[in-house]
C-alpha positions in Angstrom: 0.0 0.0 0.0 1.4 3.4 -1.0 1.2 6.0 1.7 -0.5 9.2 0.6 0.7 12.7 1.5 -2.0 13.0 4.2 -0.8 9.8 5.9 2.8 11.0 5.7 1.8 14.3 7.4 0.0 12.5 10.2 3.0 10.2 10.7 5.2 13.3 11.0 2.8 14.9 13.5 2.8 11.7 15.5 6.6 11.5 15.7 6.9 15.2 16.5 4.5 14.8 19.4 6.6 11.8 20.6 9.8 13.7 20.4 8.6 16.7 22.3 6.7 14.9 25.0 8.1 12.0 27.0 4.7 10.9 28.4 3.2 10.7 25.0 6.3 8.9 23.7 6.1 6.3 26.4 2.4 5.8 25.8 3.1 5.4 22.1 5.7 2.7 22.8 3.5 0.9 25.4 0.2 0.9 23.4 0.4 2.7 20.0 -3.2 2.2 19.1 -4.5 3.7 22.3 -2.0 6.6 22.3 -2.8 7.5 18.7 -6.6 7.2 19.3 -6.3 9.5 22.4 -4.4 12.2 20.4 -2.0 14.7 21.8 -2.4 18.2 23.3 -6.1 18.3 22.4 -5.3 17.4 18.7 -6.5 14.2 17.0 -4.4 12.2 14.6 -6.3 11.8 11.4 -5.3 8.2 10.6 -7.6 5.8 8.9 -8.8 2.7 10.7 -6.8 0.3 8.5 -3.6 2.2 9.1 -4.3 2.5 12.8 -4.8 -1.3 13.1 -1.3 -1.8 11.5 0.2 0.9 13.8 -1.3 -0.9 16.8 0.9 -3.9 16.0 4.2 -2.0 16.4 6.3 -3.2 19.3 9.3 -1.0 20.0 11.6 -0.2 22.9 12.6 3.2 21.6 11.3 6.0 19.4 14.0 5.1 16.8 12.7 1.5 16.7 9.1 2.8 16.4 10.1 5.2 13.5 11.9 2.4 11.7 8.8 0.1 11.9 6.5 3.1 11.0 8.5 3.5 7.8 7.4 0.0 6.7 3.7 0.6 7.4 
């Protein structure tokens, strides 16, 4: 599946939130589906249900690992 520009933008927003906020980063690593669904700073991530399901399967110990797996989604 080719990622569209909108999905790429949302992935960028997701990683930016994780970089600037340790609590969100830890939530993302512990339970990506829940963290993404909850949003960050009052902002929602506009990620389709099919992509969210795939993101929920990511298991990573660091943001670098998460980003590496995100690149293959």
